[in-house]
C-alpha positions in Angstrom: 9.8 111.0 194.5 8.0 107.8 193.2 9.5 105.0 191.3 7.6 104.2 188.1 7.1 100.7 186.6 9.2 101.4 183.6 8.9 99.2 180.4 6.0 97.3 181.8 2.8 97.3 179.8 -0.4 96.9 181.7 -2.3 94.0 180.1 -5.0 95.2 177.8 -7.8 93.1 179.1 -11.3 93.7 180.3 -12.0 94.3 184.0 -12.1 91.1 186.1 -10.8 88.9 183.3 -8.5 86.2 184.4 -5.2 84.8 183.1 -4.4 81.2 183.7 -1.3 79.1 184.2 -1.6 75.3 184.1 0.9 72.7 185.2 2.4 70.8 182.2 0.7 67.6 183.3 -2.6 69.4 183.5 -3.1 68.6 187.2 -3.7 72.2 188.4 -4.6 75.5 187.0 -4.0 78.8 188.8 -6.3 81.7 187.8 -5.1 85.3 188.3 -7.4 88.3 188.3 -6.0 90.9 185.8 -7.6 93.9 187.6 -6.3 93.2 191.1 -3.4 90.9 190.3 -4.6 88.3 192.9 -5.2 84.6 192.8 -8.9 84.1 192.1 -9.2 80.4 192.0 -7.5 77.0 191.9 -8.9 74.6 189.3 -8.3 70.8 189.9 -9.8 68.5 187.3 -13.5 69.4 187.0 -13.6 71.1 190.4 -12.6 74.6 191.4 -11.7 76.1 194.8 -12.7 79.7 194.8 -10.4 82.2 196.6 -10.9 85.6 198.1 -9.3 88.8 196.8 -6.2 88.6 198.9 -4.3 85.8 197.2 -1.1 87.7 196.6 2.2 88.8 198.1 2.6 92.1 199.9 4.5 93.9 202.5 2.8 94.4 205.9 1.4 97.8 206.4 1.9 99.0 202.8 -0.3 100.3 200.0 -0.2 99.6 196.3 1.0 102.5 194.2 1.1 100.8 190.8 0.1 97.4 189.4 0.7 95.6 186.2 -0.3 92.1 185.0 1.3 90.7 181.9 1.3 87.3 180.2 3.3 85.4 177.7 2.8 82.1 176.1 3.5 80.4 179.4 3.9 82.8 182.3 1.9 85.4 184.1 3.8 88.2 185.8 2.2 90.5 188.4 4.2 93.5 189.4 3.1 95.5 192.4 4.8 98.7 193.6 4.1 99.3 197.2 5.2 101.8 200.0 4.6 102.1 203.7 1.2 103.7 204.6 1.7 106.3 207.2 4.1 105.9 210.1 7.5 107.5 210.5 8.8 106.4 207.1 7.6 108.5 204.1 6.2 106.7 201.0 9.0 108.2 198.9 11.7 106.4 200.8 9.9 103.1 201.5 9.1 101.7 198.2 9.4 98.0 197.2 8.7 96.2 194.0 7.0 92.8 194.4 7.1 90.7 191.3 5.1 87.4 191.3 5.8 85.1 188.4 3.5 82.2 187.8 5.1 79.6 185.6 4.0 76.1 184.5 6.2 73.3 185.8 6.0 69.5 185.3 3.5 68.7 188.1 2.8 72.1 189.6 2.5 75.8 189.0 5.5 77.7 190.2 5.0 80.9 192.2 8.3 82.9 192.3 8.2 86.0 194.4 10.9 88.6 193.9 10.8 91.4 196.5 13.3 94.1 195.5 14.2 97.7 196.3 13.8 100.1 193.4 16.9 102.2 192.6 16.2 105.9 192.3 19.1 107.7 190.7 20.7 110.4 192.9 18.1 109.7 195.6 19.5 107.6 198.4 16.9 105.6 200.3 17.5 104.6 204.0 17.2 100.9 204.9 13.9 99.7 206.3 12.0 96.5 206.9 8.5 95.1 206.8 7.2 91.6 206.9 6.8 90.0 203.5 3.4 88.3 203.5 1.9 85.7 201.2 -1.8 85.4 201.6 -4.2 82.7 200.4 -7.9 82.6 201.5 -10.6 80.2 200.3 -14.0 81.7 199.9 -15.8 79.0 201.9 -13.8 77.3 204.6 -16.7 75.5 206.3 -16.2 72.2 204.4 -12.4 72.5 204.1 -9.6 71.0 206.2 -6.1 72.2 206.9 -2.8 70.5 207.4 0.8 71.6 207.9 4.0 69.8 209.0 3.4 70.8 212.6 4.4 69.8 216.0 1.0 70.4 217.5 2.5 70.6 220.9 -0.7 70.0 222.7 -0.3 66.3 221.9 -3.0 66.2 219.3 -2.7 63.9 216.4 -0.2 65.6 214.0 -1.0 63.3 211.1 -4.6 64.1 211.0 -5.8 67.3 209.3 -7.7 69.7 211.5 -11.5 69.9 211.6 -13.4 71.9 209.1 -14.8 75.3 209.7 -13.7 78.0 212.2 -11.8 75.6 214.5 -8.7 75.3 212.3 -8.4 78.9 211.3 -6.9 80.1 214.6 -3.4 78.8 214.6 0.0 80.5 214.9 2.8 78.3 213.7 6.4 79.5 214.0 8.9 78.0 211.6 11.5 75.9 213.3 12.1 77.9 216.4 10.8 75.8 219.3 13.4 77.6 221.4 11.4 80.9 221.2 9.0 80.3 224.2 5.9 82.1 223.1 2.3 81.1 222.8 2.5 79.4 219.4 2.9 76.0 217.8 5.8 74.8 215.6 6.1 73.9 212.0 9.2 72.3 210.4 8.4 73.8 207.0 6.0 76.5 205.8 4.0 74.1 203.6 0.2 74.8 203.8 -2.3 72.3 202.6 -6.0 72.9 202.1 -8.3 69.9 201.6 -11.8 69.7 200.3 -13.0 66.2 201.3 -16.5 66.5 199.7 -14.9 66.8 196.3 -11.8 64.7 197.1 -9.5 67.5 196.1 -6.9 69.7 197.7 -4.0 72.0 197.0 -0.8 72.9 198.7 1.6 75.9 198.6 5.0 74.3 199.1 8.0 76.7 199.4 11.4 75.6 198.3 13.5 74.9 201.4 16.5 76.4 199.6 14.9 79.9 199.8 16.7 82.7 201.7 16.3 82.5 205.5 14.0 84.8 207.4 13.4 84.6 211.1 10.8 84.6 212.4 8.7 83.1 209.7 5.1 82.5 210.6 2.4 80.4 209.1 -0.9 81.9 210.5 -4.4 80.8 209.8 -7.4 83.1 210.1 -11.1 83.3 209.3 -14.3 85.2 210.0 -15.3 82.4 212.4 -12.2 82.6 214.5 -12.6 82.7 218.2 -16.3 81.9 218.7 -18.8 79.1 218.8 -18.3 75.4 219.2 -16.7 72.9 216.9 -18.6 71.7 213.9 -20.5 68.4 214.4 -20.0 67.7 210.6 -18.0 69.3 207.9 -21.2 70.9 206.5 -22.6 72.2 209.8 -20.4 75.2 210.0 -21.6 78.5 208.7 -20.1 79.3 205.3 -17.4 81.8 205.4 -13.8 82.6 204.3 -10.7 81.2 205.8 -7.1 81.2 204.8 -3.4 81.2 205.7 -0.6 83.7 205.5 3.2 83.0 205.3 4.9 85.9 207.0 8.6 86.4 206.7 10.2 89.0 209.0 13.4 91.1 209.3 14.1 91.3 205.5 16.0 94.4 204.3 14.8 97.0 201.8 16.4 100.2 200.7 19.7 101.2 199.1 21.9 98.3 198.4 19.5 95.7 199.6 19.7 92.5 197.6 16.4 91.1 196.1 14.7 88.5 198.2 13.6 85.7 195.9 11.2 83.0 197.3 10.2 80.1 195.1 7.1 78.0 195.8 5.0 75.5 194.0 1.2 75.3 194.0 0.4 71.5 193.9 -2.9 69.8 193.4 -3.8 66.4 194.9 -6.7 64.5 196.3 -8.0 65.4 199.8 -4.9 63.8 201.3 -2.0 65.7 202.9 0.3 62.7 202.3 0.3 63.3 198.6 1.5 66.9 199.2 4.2 65.8 201.5 5.2 63.0 199.1 5.5 65.6 196.3 7.7 67.8 198.5 10.0 64.8 199.3 10.5 64.1 195.6 10.9 67.7 194.5 13.2 68.7 197.4 14.9 65.3 197.9 18.2 66.9 198.8 16.6 68.3 202.0 14.5 65.2 202.9 16.7 62.3 202.0 19.7 61.2 204.1 23.1 62.1 202.5 24.5 58.7 203.7 22.9 55.5 202.7 24.6 53.9 205.7 22.3 55.6 208.1 19.6 53.1 207.4 21.9 50.3 208.5 22.8 51.9 211.9 19.5 53.6 212.9 17.7 52.2 215.9 17.2 52.7 219.6 19.8 55.0 221.0 21.6 56.3 224.1 23.3 59.5 225.0 25.9 58.2 227.4 29.4 58.2 228.8 29.2 54.5 229.6 32.3 52.8 228.2 31.7 49.3 229.6 31.2 46.1 227.7 27.7 45.9 226.4 27.6 42.2 227.3 28.0 42.9 231.0 25.4 44.0 233.6 23.7 47.4 233.1 24.5 48.8 236.5 20.8 49.0 237.2 20.2 45.6 238.7 19.4 43.7 235.6 22.1 41.1 234.9 20.8 39.5 231.7 21.1 42.3 229.3 23.6 40.9 226.7 24.5 42.5 223.4 22.3 39.8 221.8 19.4 41.0 223.8 20.1 44.6 223.1 20.2 43.8 219.4 16.9 42.1 219.6 15.4 45.2 221.2 16.6 47.3 218.3 19.4 49.1 220.2 22.1 50.3 217.7 23.5 53.7 218.4 25.2 55.8 221.1 25.9 59.5 221.0 29.0 60.3 223.0 28.0 62.2 226.1 29.2 65.8 225.8 32.6 66.1 227.3 33.3 62.4 227.6 36.2 62.6 225.3 37.0 66.3 224.7 38.7 68.7 227.1 36.1 71.5 226.6 33.4 72.6 224.1 34.8 73.5 220.8 38.0 71.5 221.2 36.4 68.2 220.3 39.7 66.5 219.2 42.6 68.7 220.4 45.7 69.3 218.2 48.3 67.3 220.2 51.9 67.8 219.5 52.5 64.1 220.1 49.8 61.8 218.7 50.4 59.5 221.7 49.7 62.3 224.2 46.8 62.4 226.7 44.5 65.0 228.1 41.8 65.2 230.8 38.2 65.1 229.6 35.7 67.8 230.4 34.3 67.6 233.9 30.8 68.4 232.6 28.0 67.7 235.2 28.7 64.6 237.3 31.0 63.0 234.8 34.2 61.5 236.1 37.4 63.1 234.8 39.7 60.7 233.1 42.7 60.6 230.8 41.8 60.4 227.1 43.9 59.9 224.0 43.4 59.4 220.3 44.1 55.7 220.9 41.6 55.2 223.7 38.8 56.9 221.8 39.4 54.7 218.8 39.7 51.6 220.9 36.3 52.3 222.4 34.8 52.8 218.9 36.4 49.6 217.7 35.0 47.5 220.5 31.5 49.0 220.1 31.5 48.1 216.4 32.7 44.5 217.1 29.8 44.1 219.5 27.5 45.0 216.7 26.7 48.6 217.7 27.7 52.1 216.7 28.7 55.5 218.3 28.7 59.0 217.0 30.9 61.9 218.2 29.6 65.1 219.9 29.8 68.3 217.8 28.7 71.9 218.1 29.4 74.9 215.8 28.0 77.6 218.1 29.7 77.1 221.5 33.3 77.4 222.6 35.5 77.2 225.7 35.3 76.9 229.4 35.7 79.7 231.9 36.5 82.1 229.0 37.8 85.2 230.6 40.1 88.2 230.1 40.8 91.6 231.6 41.3 93.1 228.1 38.8 94.5 225.7 37.8 91.8 223.2 35.5 92.5 220.2 34.4 95.7 221.9 33.7 93.9 225.1 35.5 93.0 228.3 34.9 89.5 229.4 34.7 88.5 233.1 38.0 88.8 234.8 40.0 85.6 235.0 40.1 84.1 238.5 42.7 81.9 240.1 42.0 78.2 239.5 39.9 76.5 242.1 41.7 74.4 244.7 42.5 71.0 243.2 41.8 72.1 239.6 43.8 70.1 237.1 44.3 71.6 233.6 43.5 69.4 230.6 47.0 69.6 229.3 50.1 71.9 229.4 49.8 72.5 225.7 48.6 75.9 224.4 45.2 74.7 223.2 44.3 73.7 226.8 43.6 77.3 227.7 40.4 78.0 225.8 40.6 81.8 226.3 44.1 82.2 224.9 43.5 79.7 222.1 40.4 81.5 220.9 42.0 84.9 221.2 45.0 83.8 219.1 43.1 81.9 216.4 39.5 83.2 215.9 38.9 86.2 218.1 36.3 87.7 215.8 34.0 84.8 216.2 32.9 85.9 219.7 29.3 87.2 219.6 28.9 90.4 221.6 26.4 92.5 219.7 23.2 90.6 218.8 19.5 90.1 218.8 18.6 86.7 220.1 15.6 86.3 217.8 13.4 85.4 220.7 15.7 82.8 222.2 14.2 82.0 225.6 16.1 83.2 228.6 18.6 85.5 226.9 18.2 89.3 226.6 19.4 91.1 223.5 23.1 92.1 223.7 24.8 95.5 223.8 28.4 94.4 223.8 28.2 91.5 226.1 28.9 87.8 225.5 26.3 85.0 225.6 27.2 82.5 228.3 26.9 78.7 227.7 27.9 75.6 229.6 30.8 75.8 232.1 31.7 79.4 231.3 31.8 78.9 227.6 30.6 81.5 225.1 28.5 81.6 221.9 30.5 82.0 218.7 29.5 82.4 215.1 31.1 80.3 212.3 30.5 83.2 210.0 34.1 84.0 211.0 36.1 82.0 208.4 38.8 81.4 211.0 36.4 79.6 213.3 35.0 77.6 210.4 38.6 76.6 209.6 39.0 75.5 213.2 36.0 73.2 212.8 37.2 71.8 209.5 40.7 71.1 210.9 39.2 69.1 213.8 37.0 67.1 211.5 40.0 66.3 209.3 41.9 65.2 212.5 39.2 62.7 213.3 39.8 61.0 209.9 43.6 61.3 210.5 43.7 59.5 213.9 40.4 57.6 214.4 40.1 54.7 211.9 36.8 53.6 213.5 35.2 57.1 213.4 31.6 56.7 212.3 30.2 60.3 212.3 28.8 63.2 214.3 25.7 64.5 216.1 25.6 68.3 215.9 24.2 69.8 219.1 22.6 73.2 219.9 20.5 74.1 216.8 18.7 76.6 219.0 21.3 79.3 218.3 20.0 79.5 214.7 17.6 82.3 216.0 20.6 84.6 216.6 21.3 87.8 214.7 24.9 89.0 214.8 25.4 92.7 214.3 29.1 92.4 213.6 28.5 90.6 210.3 26.1 91.1 207.4 24.3 88.3 205.4 23.0 90.8 202.8 19.3 90.0 203.6 18.6 90.8 207.3 17.6 94.1 209.0 16.6 94.1 212.6 16.6 96.8 215.3 17.3 99.3 212.5 20.6 97.6 211.7 22.2 95.2 209.2 22.8 91.8 210.7 23.9 88.2 210.0 21.3 85.5 210.8 23.1 82.5 212.2 21.2 80.1 209.9 23.4 81.2 207.0 26.7 80.3 208.7 25.2 77.2 210.3 24.3 75.8 206.9 27.6 76.9 205.3 29.6 75.2 208.0 27.7 72.0 207.7 28.1 72.0 203.9 31.8 72.5 204.3 31.9 69.6 206.9 29.9 67.4 204.6 32.4 68.1 201.8 35.2 66.9 204.1 33.2 63.8 205.0 32.6 62.9 201.3 36.3 63.2 200.5 37.7 61.3 203.5 35.1 58.8 204.7 36.5 56.1 202.5 39.7 56.2 204.7 37.7 54.9 207.7 37.1 51.3 208.3 33.3 51.8 208.0 33.8 53.5 204.6 30.9 55.9 205.0 30.3 58.4 207.9 27.0 60.0 208.9 25.9 63.3 210.5 22.8 63.8 212.7 21.2 66.9 214.2 19.9 67.7 217.6 16.7 69.4 216.4 15.6 70.6 219.8 15.4 74.4 219.5 15.3 74.5 215.7 13.4 71.7 213.9 13.5 73.2 210.4 13.7 71.5 207.0 15.7 74.3 205.4 18.6 73.6 207.9 18.5 69.9 207.2 20.2 69.4 203.8 23.5 68.1 205.2 22.1 65.7 207.7 21.1 62.1 207.7 18.5 62.4 210.4 17.9 63.7 213.9 19.1 62.6 217.4 17.2 65.1 219.5 16.4 66.1 223.1 13.0 67.2 224.3 9.4 66.1 223.5 9.2 67.1 219.9 7.8 63.7 218.8 5.7 65.0 216.0 8.2 67.4 214.6 11.0 64.8 214.7 8.8 62.3 213.1 7.7 64.5 210.2 11.2 65.9 209.7 12.4 62.2 209.5 9.7 61.2 206.9 12.5 60.1 204.6 15.4 59.8 207.0 15.9 58.7 210.6 14.6 60.2 213.9 15.8 59.3 217.4 14.5 61.1 220.4 15.6 61.2 224.1 13.6 59.9 226.9 13.7 62.5 229.6 13.7 61.7 233.3 10.1 61.1 234.4 8.7 61.1 230.9 8.1 57.3 231.0 6.9 55.1 232.4 5.3 55.5 235.9 2.2 53.4 235.0 1.3 50.9 232.3 -1.1 53.4 230.8 1.6 56.1 230.5 4.0 53.6 229.0 1.4 52.5 226.5 0.8 56.1 225.3 4.6 56.8 225.3 5.6 53.9 223.1 2.6 54.0 220.8 3.1 57.6 220.1 6.6 57.0 219.0 5.6 54.0 217.0 2.9 56.1 215.3 5.4 58.8 214.4 8.2 56.3 213.5 10.6 57.8 216.1 13.2 55.7 217.8 13.5 56.0 221.6 16.8 56.9 223.2 17.8 57.2 226.8 19.6 60.1 228.4 22.8 59.5 230.4 21.7 56.2 232.0 22.6 54.1 229.1 20.1 51.3 229.2 17.0 53.0 230.7 15.0 52.9 227.5 15.7 49.3 226.8 14.4 48.1 230.1 11.3 50.2 229.6 10.8 48.4 226.4 11.1 45.1 228.2 8.6 46.3 230.8 6.2 47.3 228.0 6.5 43.8 226.4 5.8 42.1 229.7 2.8 44.2 230.8 0.8 45.0 227.7 -0.1 41.4 226.6 -3.3 41.4 228.6 -4.5 44.9 227.6 -5.9 43.9 224.3 -5.7 46.3 221.4 -6.2 49.5 223.2 -4.4 52.4 221.6 -5.3 55.5 223.7 -3.2 57.9 221.8 -4.7 56.8 218.5 -8.3 57.1 219.5 -9.4 59.2 216.5 -12.4 58.9 214.2 -12.3 56.2 211.6 -10.2 57.6 208.7 -8.7 60.5 210.7 -5.4 58.6 211.1 -4.7 58.7 207.4 -6.5 61.8 206.4 -7.2 60.1 203.1 -10.6 58.6 203.5 -11.7 55.5 205.5 -9.2 53.1 206.8 -9.8 49.4 206.3 -10.5 49.1 210.0 -10.3 51.6 212.9 -6.8 51.3 214.3 -7.8 51.0 217.9 -9.9 47.9 217.0 -7.5 46.1 214.7 -5.8 43.1 216.2 -3.3 43.1 213.4 -1.8 46.3 214.7 -1.2 44.7 218.1 0.4 41.6 216.5 2.6 43.8 214.5 3.8 45.8 217.6 4.6 42.6 219.4 7.1 41.6 216.8 10.6 42.6 217.5 10.9 46.3 218.4 13.8 46.9 216.0 11.5 45.8 213.1 8.5 48.0 213.9 10.7 51.0 214.4 12.4 50.5 211.1 9.2 50.7 209.1 9.6 53.6 206.6 6.7 53.8 204.3 7.3 54.9 200.8 5.9 58.3 199.9 5.8 57.7 196.2 2.6 55.7 196.1 0.3 56.2 193.1 -2.8 58.3 193.7 -5.0 55.3 193.3 -3.2 53.7 196.3 -2.9 56.8 198.4 -4.1 55.4 201.8 -1.8 55.3 204.7 1.5 55.7 202.8 3.2 57.9 205.3 3.8 57.2 208.9 1.3 54.3 208.9 1.3 50.9 210.5 1.5 47.9 208.1 0.2 44.4 208.6 2.3 41.3 208.3 1.9 41.3 204.5 3.1 44.9 204.2 -0.4 46.1 203.4 -2.0 49.3 204.6 -4.5 48.8 207.4 
């Protein structure tokens, strides 16, 4: 049985005629072929970028059964009924209705895709899934360039668009999930930008970060020239041929009871400059780009992830006795992230519910950390002293991991955890109170949060689960805040921080990597994987953070600092759609480019891993310049002042090296991607002079994205001279 497109009139137009939708400001016109229902061209001013005949939304591996194209005074609507072609699912039970609505908006043309499952009366349809794919292909890619908000993990210049021709049409970019160790690159958002430098025009497809979640989501580029030949010597030396991109969203559910999947995007025109497109995104989706707390600007800077509780005016413990708080301030140091376990008894019990507010507990013996008595008063006293010295500290947080040595001999959530063993000789419990036993406390308060049936979504190092738990640090387990009782546990702890820590300044939320997880014990209404309904952790992650942010908004005025902040460790999942509740990132790993782009309107702090810097002056030069280039603050891991002495070393050793910028040795103009720079960066002495100014000043440079088109050069992630002018 086939579903018919009821009450839809096929437009009475001649073959190959086009219908057009124009932005209200006239900046861009999208032309749709009425015979095929595909995008045929993008008109920008007096110029047009011709597209191939695949500019549409479809489901992978399906055929079109029926098509209609209609228009009103403002909109064009394309309806495409599809079903699976061949395979083990018959066409009669694998139909989907894909409705693309093109609508004029203030400065763009909106492209709203509704992928729904037709309801056939008295004919139940099993659930099924295929990738939802949005294709756009330009007819001639030889003179075009491409840019996306990518990591480019081979250390290429992430702020320069790729070369023209075949060389840029061979990428596979996975949204957010750096944790999935596959042969791919990373994007923080599925924005795709095509530039035509010869005509000084370009267009971007910019999805709304508030769209439903789908994992994995890929942005892939392809062309007829893929995989052969050498790079083009000039933009016009490549053979003419098509090239395009496809946004592919996986594990969406179709069939009886499946909710419609609605994805909203904008087609935006601009000059041949990706900065204008990114600037448009930051304005249109400011809630995801801008920090929630204005105070973050005042406390951002060089950071540390440390358990060090000493006076910041004493020696550093590393042989340098002259590091005073004044010197640290001059270097730009501002912020510590409490080392995991420094104050809490175990993961998930970040501030325990003491019966007596004057009580004490033993902290977590994580790693080599020394165990010590902790109390509400001792934590707040440390926070108070740090603030008096002119610095700040943020508390550790995690919504996906819980407990230590979680164990039981009884079935729990259809699974028997490892048997409990007698305590090791000399083991001292955190406390004699009930919460100190993480297994019992979890079982009594939020047992259904334990994840035991799952698909890891490609998470590296973890097999898919068939009723087994996912282990984490020190015998802890992965939990899912989709369980309302677990979410209540997080909210109660956050409220407790406001109750007993007057100097509390905010949180850093760890382990974003678990956002790849599908939980088969819950249902988000959208997901279908391994032939089963599932809950994608991204939904409960965002919901939990929003609930926490609500608490912060209501209670932050009770603290002495009056406004509290929340940062994300983006290692594992650097993704704009997860970012709405955050004020910036404080991340592990080497994701310099992703952290920098994600922080285009907020703050980015990145760890310095052991051995990463700085064995030689040349390595140090590249290390620091790369972070300067991407506007990413440096942080040290564990050894509190490592980064700061590296900065001192850099200042002492680079003065005789001239204006050499190894990491920025790119062709003139490539740094901005918007035409020629006033001078090549690697030859410009003003850059070096700027770098030599105090480190806390150069790392604070946040360049406005709202520059007018006539002043579009270097307005994002660029270096300024002493007068604040673009170089």
